[in-house]
C-alpha positions in Angstrom: 44.4 32.3 -113.0 44.7 28.7 -114.4 47.2 27.8 -112.1 44.8 28.0 -109.8 41.8 27.0 -111.1 41.1 24.0 -109.4 41.7 25.2 -105.9 39.0 27.4 -106.3 36.1 25.3 -106.2 37.2 24.2 -102.6 38.9 27.0 -100.9 36.9 29.7 -102.5 34.1 30.8 -99.3 33.8 27.0 -98.8 36.6 26.0 -96.2 35.2 24.9 -93.4 36.8 25.5 -90.0 35.5 22.5 -87.6 35.4 23.4 -83.7 37.9 21.0 -82.2 38.9 21.0 -78.3 41.8 22.6 -77.5 43.9 20.3 -75.4 46.6 21.4 -73.2 50.5 20.6 -73.5 51.4 17.6 -75.1 50.6 15.3 -71.6 49.2 11.9 -72.5 47.0 11.1 -70.3 46.1 14.2 -70.9 44.4 16.6 -68.0 41.2 16.5 -70.1 40.7 12.9 -70.0 38.6 13.1 -67.3 36.5 10.1 -68.1 40.0 7.9 -68.4 39.6 7.3 -72.0 43.2 6.8 -72.8 43.4 3.4 -72.8 40.7 2.6 -75.4 42.6 4.8 -77.9 45.8 3.5 -77.2 44.2 0.1 -77.8 42.5 1.0 -80.6 44.9 3.3 -83.0 47.4 0.3 -84.0 44.6 -1.6 -84.9 43.0 1.0 -87.4 46.6 2.3 -87.9 47.6 -1.3 -89.6 43.6 -2.4 -90.4 43.4 -3.5 -94.4 41.9 -0.4 -95.5 39.5 0.8 -97.1 37.3 0.9 -93.7 35.0 2.4 -92.3 34.5 2.4 -88.0 31.4 3.6 -86.1 32.2 5.0 -82.8 28.7 4.6 -81.1 27.6 6.0 -77.8 24.6 7.8 -76.6 23.5 11.7 -76.6 26.5 13.3 -74.5 28.4 10.0 -73.8 31.6 11.8 -74.3 32.0 11.5 -78.3 33.3 14.4 -79.9 36.0 14.9 -76.6 37.0 11.3 -77.6 37.6 11.9 -81.0 39.5 14.9 -80.2 41.7 13.1 -77.2 42.2 10.3 -80.3 43.8 12.8 -83.0 45.6 14.4 -79.4 47.3 11.0 -79.0 48.1 10.1 -82.8 49.3 13.4 -83.5 51.9 13.2 -80.4 53.0 10.0 -81.9 53.8 11.7 -85.3 50.2 10.5 -87.4 48.6 12.4 -89.6 45.4 12.7 -88.9 42.3 14.3 -90.1 38.9 16.2 -88.0 35.9 16.5 -89.9 32.6 18.0 -87.9 29.7 17.4 -90.2 27.1 19.0 -88.6 29.3 22.4 -89.1 29.0 21.7 -92.8 25.7 20.2 -93.8 25.0 23.6 -95.2 27.2 22.4 -98.2 26.0 21.3 -101.4 27.7 17.7 -101.8 29.6 16.8 -98.3 32.1 16.1 -100.6 33.3 19.5 -100.4 34.0 19.6 -96.8 35.9 16.4 -97.4 38.3 18.0 -99.8 38.7 20.7 -98.0 40.0 18.8 -94.9 42.4 17.0 -97.1 43.4 20.0 -99.0 44.4 21.7 -95.8 46.8 19.2 -95.0 48.0 18.3 -98.4 48.5 21.8 -99.2 51.4 22.0 -96.8 53.2 18.9 -97.7 56.6 18.6 -98.4 55.9 15.6 -100.8 55.6 16.9 -103.9 54.9 14.2 -106.1 52.1 13.5 -103.4 51.1 17.2 -103.8 51.0 16.9 -107.4 48.8 14.2 -107.1 46.3 15.6 -105.0 46.6 18.7 -107.4 45.6 16.2 -110.0 42.5 14.8 -108.3 41.5 18.6 -107.2 41.4 18.7 -111.0 39.1 15.8 -111.2 36.5 16.8 -108.0 33.8 19.2 -110.4 33.3 15.8 -112.8 32.1 14.1 -109.6 30.5 16.7 -107.2 27.0 17.2 -107.7 26.3 20.0 -110.9 24.4 22.1 -108.0 27.3 22.4 -106.1 29.8 23.2 -109.2 26.5 26.1 -110.1 26.7 27.3 -106.3 30.3 27.5 -106.4 30.4 29.5 -109.7 28.1 31.9 -109.1 29.6 32.8 -105.6 32.8 33.3 -107.1 31.4 35.7 -110.5 31.7 32.8 -112.7 35.8 32.9 -112.0 35.8 29.0 -112.1 37.5 28.3 -115.0 36.5 24.7 -115.4 37.4 22.2 -118.1 34.7 21.8 -120.8 33.6 18.5 -120.3 33.3 19.6 -116.3 31.8 22.8 -117.1 28.2 21.7 -118.5 27.8 19.7 -115.7 26.6 22.8 -114.1 24.0 23.0 -116.6 20.3 21.9 -115.3 20.2 18.4 -116.7 16.1 18.1 -116.7 15.2 17.7 -119.7 18.1 17.4 -122.0 18.4 14.5 -124.2 19.3 11.2 -123.4 22.6 11.3 -125.6 23.4 14.4 -123.1 22.6 12.8 -120.0 24.7 9.6 -120.9 27.9 11.6 -121.6 27.0 12.8 -118.4 27.5 10.0 -116.6 30.3 8.9 -118.5 32.2 12.3 -117.6 31.0 11.5 -113.7 32.4 7.5 -114.4 35.4 8.6 -115.4 36.1 11.8 -113.3 35.7 9.6 -110.1 38.5 6.6 -111.4 40.9 9.4 -112.0 40.0 10.9 -108.8 40.6 7.7 -106.5 43.7 7.3 -108.6 45.8 10.7 -107.9 44.0 10.5 -104.2 45.8 6.6 -103.7 48.9 8.4 -104.8 48.9 11.5 -102.5 48.2 9.1 -99.7 52.1 9.0 -100.3 52.5 12.0 -98.5 51.9 9.9 -95.1 54.9 9.4 -93.0 56.9 6.3 -93.9 56.0 4.4 -90.6 52.3 5.4 -91.0 50.2 2.7 -92.8 47.0 4.1 -93.0 45.4 7.6 -93.0 42.7 8.2 -90.1 39.5 10.4 -91.0 37.3 11.3 -88.3 34.1 12.3 -88.7 32.1 13.8 -85.5 28.4 14.6 -85.1 26.8 13.1 -88.2 23.6 12.1 -86.2 23.1 15.7 -85.6 23.3 16.5 -89.2 19.6 16.4 -91.5 18.8 13.0 -92.4 19.4 13.5 -95.7 22.7 15.1 -95.5 23.7 12.2 -93.4 22.6 9.5 -95.8 24.8 12.0 -98.5 28.0 12.0 -96.7 28.0 8.0 -95.9 27.5 7.9 -99.2 30.2 10.2 -100.1 32.4 7.7 -98.0 31.8 4.8 -99.0 31.7 4.9 -102.7 34.5 8.1 -103.2 36.9 7.6 -100.8 36.8 3.6 -101.0 40.6 4.3 -101.4 43.4 1.9 -99.7 44.7 3.5 -96.6 42.0 5.7 -95.8 40.3 4.5 -92.7 36.8 6.4 -91.3 36.4 7.1 -87.8 32.6 8.1 -87.5 31.1 8.8 -84.3 26.9 8.5 -84.3 24.6 7.5 -82.2 23.4 4.3 -84.1 19.9 4.0 -82.5 19.2 7.8 -82.7 20.4 7.9 -86.5 19.1 4.8 -87.6 15.4 6.4 -86.3 16.6 10.4 -88.1 16.4 7.6 -91.1 12.7 6.7 -91.0 11.9 10.6 -91.7 13.0 10.0 -95.1 12.3 6.8 -95.8 9.5 5.8 -93.9 8.4 4.4 -90.4 9.1 0.8 -91.1 12.1 1.1 -92.8 14.8 -0.7 -91.3 17.4 2.1 -90.4 19.7 -0.1 -88.7 20.3 -2.7 -91.5 20.3 0.4 -93.9 23.6 1.6 -91.7 25.2 -1.8 -91.9 26.0 -1.0 -95.7 28.1 1.8 -95.0 29.8 0.8 -91.7 31.9 -2.1 -91.3 33.0 -2.2 -87.5 31.3 -0.9 -84.8 32.7 0.4 -81.7 30.6 0.7 -78.6 32.2 3.6 -76.0 32.5 2.4 -72.8 30.3 3.8 -70.2 31.4 6.7 -68.5 31.7 6.1 -64.7 28.8 8.6 -63.0 31.7 10.2 -60.8 33.9 11.0 -63.9 31.3 12.7 -66.0 29.9 14.7 -63.4 32.9 15.8 -62.8 33.8 16.5 -66.5 30.7 18.7 -66.6 31.9 21.0 -63.9 35.0 21.3 -65.2 34.3 22.6 -68.4 36.0 25.1 -69.1 32.8 27.7 -69.1 31.8 26.9 -65.3 35.3 27.1 -64.6 35.6 30.4 -66.1 32.4 31.8 -64.3 33.6 31.1 -61.3 37.7 32.0 -61.1 35.8 35.6 -62.4 34.2 35.5 -58.9 36.9 35.8 -55.6 36.4 33.8 -53.2 33.6 31.7 -55.0 35.8 30.6 -57.3 35.9 27.2 -55.3 32.6 27.0 -55.1 32.1 24.6 -58.3 34.4 21.9 -57.0 31.3 21.8 -54.1 28.8 21.8 -57.0 30.1 18.8 -58.2 30.5 16.7 -55.2 26.7 17.5 -54.7 25.7 16.6 -57.7 27.5 13.3 -57.8 25.8 12.6 -54.3 22.6 13.5 -55.2 23.5 11.5 -59.0 23.4 8.4 -57.3 20.4 9.0 -55.1 18.2 9.4 -57.4 19.5 6.9 -60.4 20.8 9.9 -62.5 21.6 8.6 -65.8 24.5 10.0 -67.8 22.0 11.9 -70.1 20.6 13.6 -67.0 23.6 14.8 -66.2 24.2 16.3 -69.4 20.8 18.7 -69.6 21.5 19.7 -65.8 24.9 20.8 -66.4 22.7 23.2 -69.1 20.6 24.0 -67.2 23.1 25.2 -64.2 25.3 27.0 -66.7 22.6 28.9 -68.0 21.5 30.1 -64.7 24.8 30.9 -63.4 25.2 33.3 -66.7 22.5 34.6 -65.5 23.0 36.0 -62.1 24.5 39.4 -62.5 28.2 39.3 -60.9 27.3 41.6 -57.3 24.5 38.7 -56.6 26.2 35.6 -54.3 25.5 32.1 -56.3 24.9 30.4 -53.5 25.9 26.7 -55.2 25.3 25.0 -52.8 21.3 25.6 -52.6 21.0 25.8 -55.7 22.0 22.4 -56.9 19.9 20.5 -54.1 16.9 22.9 -54.9 17.4 22.1 -58.8 17.3 17.9 -57.9 14.5 18.3 -55.3 12.4 20.4 -58.2 13.1 17.6 -60.9 12.1 14.5 -58.2 9.3 16.0 -55.9 7.7 19.0 -57.4 5.4 19.3 -54.7 7.9 19.4 -51.7 10.2 21.5 -53.9 7.0 24.2 -53.7 6.8 24.2 -49.9 10.2 24.7 -49.7 10.2 27.5 -51.8 7.2 28.9 -49.7 8.2 28.6 -46.7 11.9 27.6 -45.9 11.1 25.8 -42.6 11.0 22.6 -44.3 14.3 22.4 -44.6 15.0 18.9 -42.5 12.2 17.3 -44.1 14.0 18.7 -47.6 17.2 17.1 -46.4 15.8 13.8 -44.7 14.6 13.4 -48.8 17.7 14.3 -50.4 19.6 12.1 -48.5 16.8 9.3 -48.3 17.0 9.0 -44.7 15.8 10.6 -41.4 17.8 13.1 -39.5 20.1 10.5 -36.9 20.4 7.5 -39.8 21.2 9.3 -43.3 24.5 9.5 -44.0 26.5 12.8 -45.2 29.7 14.2 -46.9 31.3 17.4 -46.2 29.6 18.8 -49.5 25.9 17.8 -48.4 26.9 18.6 -44.9 27.0 22.1 -46.3 24.1 21.9 -48.6 22.2 21.0 -45.3 23.4 23.7 -43.7 22.3 26.6 -46.0 18.9 24.6 -46.3 18.4 25.2 -42.9 20.2 28.9 -42.8 17.7 30.2 -45.6 15.3 29.9 -43.0 16.8 33.0 -41.3 15.0 36.3 -41.8 17.9 38.6 -41.3 17.0 41.8 -39.5 14.0 39.9 -37.8 14.3 38.0 -34.6 12.5 34.9 -36.6 14.6 32.2 -34.8 15.6 28.6 -36.8 16.9 27.3 -33.8 14.1 24.4 -34.0 15.5 23.7 -37.3 19.1 23.6 -35.8 18.0 21.5 -32.6 17.6 18.0 -34.4 21.5 18.0 -35.7 22.4 19.5 -32.3 21.1 16.5 -30.2 22.3 13.9 -32.9 25.7 15.5 -32.6 25.6 15.3 -29.0 25.0 11.7 -29.0 27.3 10.6 -31.9 30.4 8.7 -30.7 34.0 10.8 -31.0 35.0 8.1 -33.5 32.2 7.7 -35.5 33.1 9.6 -39.3 29.9 11.3 -39.3 30.5 13.6 -36.5 32.7 15.9 -38.3 29.7 16.5 -40.6 27.2 16.8 -38.4 29.2 19.0 -36.3 29.2 21.3 -39.9 26.0 21.8 -40.3 25.4 22.9 -37.0 28.1 25.4 -36.7 27.6 26.6 -40.2 23.6 26.8 -39.9 24.4 28.6 -36.9 26.4 31.5 -37.8 24.2 34.6 -39.3 28.1 36.1 -40.2 27.8 33.1 -42.5 25.1 35.1 -44.4 25.3 38.7 -43.7 25.1 40.2 -46.9 22.3 38.0 -48.0 18.9 38.9 -48.0 16.4 35.6 -48.5 19.1 33.5 -50.4 16.6 31.2 -51.7 14.6 33.6 -53.7 17.4 34.4 -56.6 17.8 30.0 -57.3 13.9 29.5 -57.5 13.0 32.7 -59.6 16.3 31.3 -62.1 15.3 27.2 -61.5 11.2 28.4 -62.4 12.7 30.2 -65.4 14.8 27.2 -67.0 12.1 24.5 -66.6 9.9 26.8 -69.0 12.6 26.0 -71.6 13.1 22.8 -73.3 16.6 21.7 -72.5 15.7 17.9 -74.5 
């Protein structure tokens, strides 16, 4: 039992499994790099690998800006290049009594497997001093969780006691133990880093989603990094939304607290993640595995997500949507898609424009929901010009055809010729070499063909019901 006593505090019921995006193959750039981050990663990596450490490097980007994917791509790049790096999702570990525990767990998962015996021995010694550094409440919790089988050294065992009311001498002794433990921990950790490949100067430790943690826990993470891991050869890369995190600190210290300056105490270098191009960001959301997997199981509809992506990109430009707007839209769309039974048509060509219409023009949206004969009015609004002057692409041509076709009531004599007529007239007066001609023709032919919608009945009803349901949920 004594042989493994220093491991139990870290490994017994508190080893964390961080969620890491799985990247396919060994290719670089990765197919998953839809935002083309590879050049940034290639440029930053040698700087941090060879920087004078300790160093804390902050990667700043707004919510939904792709920070997690960026870190995962970066780690993939380093691994492909034979470099060691570690990843910790802080948000997934903020249940811990002390953030030092998940940090030690991540290090342990690497060093426990090293073939470098001196480095492994040094790490085992470093771990033996951990109980003297970890919060006494965390030690007590770990001891309780393991039914008291932690065989800690006597001088560390007393740290598990509640010191409130103890003598000054006892408190001083406790502080001395912590101080000595910290010095010894750093000394042995430094030796353990010899497990790094010979050609790798620094170890890079990625810390993700710190801005999603409880403010008090986020503060503790930063303090632990700065005071316990200020060791040569360790570089921390922390992904944050700096503005959001600094404001969350005000919840702890008050509204007058300067959170931005406080962060400067812990972060040595700031890096602002390059803003993604709108088109690539939209496509990255639609090529997310959860959406592609959904469509892959829907037979002939499995390629519709490509049209949905093109429609959203067109409309995102038209209405100047931000990346955050796109992110929230993607969340709503996925929830709607997953709520539609497999034996129902999705009609995503209609669903996406309707979601945008509700957001941008609620009055017109409700008019169309009541009476689809407003289709051309909706088309002109979404495209930003009257029929005959607007600009189409293939995806929006199909979307307009769906808007018009939704006015057709099957098994009824109701005609929609009056809705198609303006498009037919435009087609007749369009030069044969005009690049818009093929798109206008798509609108006319597709909306004119009842067989395209033979099995549909009120194709807009399902879309409206799901959209209204989702707007009752606060996605933000």
